[in-house]
C-alpha positions in Angstrom: 127.2 -243.9 13.6 123.6 -244.6 12.4 121.4 -241.6 11.9 118.0 -240.7 10.6 117.7 -237.3 9.0 114.3 -235.6 9.0 113.0 -232.2 7.9 110.2 -230.6 5.9 110.5 -230.2 2.1 112.7 -227.3 1.3 114.6 -227.5 4.6 117.9 -228.3 2.9 118.1 -232.0 3.8 119.9 -232.9 0.5 122.7 -230.4 1.2 123.0 -231.4 4.8 122.9 -235.1 4.1 125.9 -234.7 1.7 127.9 -232.8 4.4 127.1 -235.4 7.1 128.1 -238.3 4.9 131.4 -236.5 4.1 132.1 -235.6 7.7 131.3 -238.9 9.3 132.0 -241.3 6.5 128.5 -242.7 6.4 126.6 -244.4 3.6 123.6 -242.3 2.5 120.4 -244.3 1.9 117.7 -242.1 0.3 114.3 -243.9 0.1 113.5 -242.1 -3.1 116.8 -243.3 -4.7 116.2 -246.9 -3.5 112.6 -246.9 -4.8 113.7 -245.8 -8.2 116.6 -248.3 -8.4 114.4 -251.2 -7.2 111.7 -250.2 -9.7 114.2 -250.1 -12.6 115.8 -253.4 -11.6 112.7 -255.4 -12.7 112.7 -257.5 -9.5 109.5 -258.9 -8.1 109.7 -256.3 -5.4 110.3 -253.6 -8.0 107.3 -254.8 -10.0 105.0 -254.6 -6.9 106.3 -251.0 -6.3 105.6 -250.1 -9.9 102.1 -251.5 -9.7 101.2 -249.3 -6.8 102.8 -246.2 -8.3 101.0 -246.8 -11.6 97.7 -246.9 -9.8 98.6 -243.7 -7.9 98.3 -245.5 -4.6 100.5 -245.2 -1.5 103.1 -248.0 -1.2 102.2 -250.2 1.8 104.5 -250.1 4.8 105.4 -253.8 4.4 106.8 -253.2 0.9 108.6 -250.0 1.9 110.2 -251.8 4.9 111.2 -254.8 2.8 113.0 -252.5 0.3 114.7 -250.4 3.0 115.7 -253.5 5.1 117.3 -255.0 2.0 119.4 -251.8 1.5 120.2 -251.4 5.1 121.5 -254.9 5.6 123.9 -254.4 2.7 125.6 -251.5 4.5 128.7 -252.1 6.6 129.5 -249.2 8.9 128.0 -245.8 9.4 124.5 -245.1 7.9 122.5 -242.0 7.1 118.8 -242.7 6.4 116.9 -240.0 4.5 113.1 -240.2 3.8 112.7 -243.3 6.0 111.0 -244.1 8.3 107.9 -242.0 7.5 105.4 -243.8 9.8 105.6 -245.2 13.3 105.1 -248.7 11.8 108.1 -248.2 9.6 110.1 -246.9 12.6 109.3 -250.0 14.6 110.3 -252.2 11.7 113.6 -250.3 11.3 114.3 -250.9 15.0 113.8 -254.6 14.5 116.0 -254.7 11.4 118.9 -252.8 13.1 118.5 -254.9 16.3 118.9 -258.1 14.2 122.0 -256.6 12.6 123.3 -255.6 16.1 123.6 -252.1 14.7 121.0 -249.9 16.6 120.2 -246.3 15.7 122.2 -243.6 17.4 120.3 -240.4 16.6 117.4 -238.7 14.8 118.4 -235.3 13.4 115.4 -233.0 12.8 115.9 -229.9 10.7 113.1 -227.4 11.7 111.9 -224.5 9.7 109.1 -222.0 9.5 106.2 -223.0 7.2 106.0 -219.6 5.4 109.8 -219.5 4.9 109.6 -223.0 3.4 106.8 -221.9 1.0 108.9 -218.8 0.1 112.0 -220.9 -0.6 110.2 -223.5 -2.8 107.8 -221.4 -4.7 110.6 -219.1 -5.7 112.7 -221.8 -7.4 113.1 -221.6 -11.2 115.2 -223.5 -13.7 116.3 -223.4 -17.3 114.7 -226.1 -19.3 117.7 -226.1 -21.7 120.9 -226.0 -19.5 119.3 -227.0 -16.2 120.8 -224.0 -14.2 118.8 -223.2 -11.1 117.7 -219.8 -9.9 115.5 -218.2 -7.2 113.3 -215.2 -7.8 114.4 -213.7 -4.4 117.6 -215.3 -3.3 119.4 -216.0 -6.6 117.6 -214.2 -9.5 118.7 -214.3 -13.1 120.3 -211.1 -14.4 118.0 -211.5 -17.4 114.8 -211.4 -15.3 112.6 -214.4 -16.2 115.2 -215.7 -18.7 118.3 -217.8 -18.2 121.5 -215.6 -18.2 123.6 -218.7 -18.8 121.8 -219.0 -22.2 122.2 -215.3 -23.1 118.6 -214.5 -22.0 117.1 -216.6 -24.8 115.5 -219.3 -22.7 112.5 -218.6 -20.4 112.8 -220.0 -16.9 110.3 -222.5 -15.7 108.8 -223.6 -12.4 108.3 -227.2 -11.5 104.6 -228.2 -11.0 105.3 -229.5 -7.5 106.8 -226.1 -6.6 103.5 -224.4 -6.8 102.2 -222.9 -3.6 99.1 -225.2 -3.2 101.3 -228.3 -3.7 104.0 -227.1 -1.3 101.4 -226.5 1.4 99.9 -230.0 0.8 103.4 -231.5 1.1 104.0 -229.6 4.4 100.7 -230.8 5.8 101.5 -234.4 4.8 105.0 -234.1 6.4 103.6 -232.9 9.7 100.9 -235.6 9.7 103.3 -238.4 9.0 106.5 -237.2 10.8 105.4 -235.7 14.1 104.2 -239.1 15.4 107.5 -240.7 14.3 109.5 -238.0 16.1 107.4 -238.5 19.2 108.1 -242.2 18.9 111.8 -241.6 19.0 111.6 -239.1 21.8 110.1 -241.8 24.0 113.0 -244.1 23.2 115.7 -244.4 25.8 118.3 -245.5 23.2 117.9 -242.9 20.5 118.9 -239.2 20.8 116.6 -236.7 19.0 118.6 -233.6 17.9 116.7 -230.6 16.6 118.6 -228.1 14.5 117.2 -224.7 13.4 117.0 -224.8 9.6 116.4 -221.1 9.4 120.1 -220.4 9.8 122.6 -220.4 7.0 123.4 -223.8 5.5 126.9 -223.5 7.1 125.4 -222.8 10.5 123.0 -225.8 10.2 125.9 -228.1 9.3 128.0 -226.8 12.2 125.2 -227.4 14.7 124.5 -230.9 13.4 128.1 -231.9 13.4 128.7 -230.6 16.9 125.6 -232.5 18.2 126.7 -235.8 16.6 130.3 -235.5 17.7 129.1 -234.9 21.2 127.1 -238.2 21.0 130.1 -240.0 19.8 131.9 -238.9 22.9 
């Protein structure tokens, strides 16, 4: 089975991706991981990527597609794509790559979530700079208040810069602007099933709904 997983930042895609991979025996391809690996490899493609990132520019679709196509064609069997495609041009290129490999996409799973709930989830995250333990001011607070209870309350918890409210709202706006046209593109396809799952449920319920929908597609 070949699936694209989509969802706004903070919707729990990482957790759900791991569970889908385990359940269906798929290979998980995260665009972020592939970007970092290609950049670190020192390849010509990785150097092009590094140049754009150094200048703070968006990586052109053709470079993104080239990297992802390279990774996809090395996979034999089930596939879970996370973070790709982000644009309609990338989706069209993905279709061509999979068609050439005679391995078309089966489904696009979209985890939906309320914007304000997402902001609440992300802005409340905290972590210990010493031991790395994660907390949440509302859902999983430290017993030591703003300090790490795993470090006996001696280390003050910190918030990542991209977890600030303004940044989170910018990320949500970018996700909607980029992703809604992609989802519409797949909705118009006769060959790909778009499955929407309510991400406001518990993680276990989200997993249950996703697995049930994909098993139904498998027949």
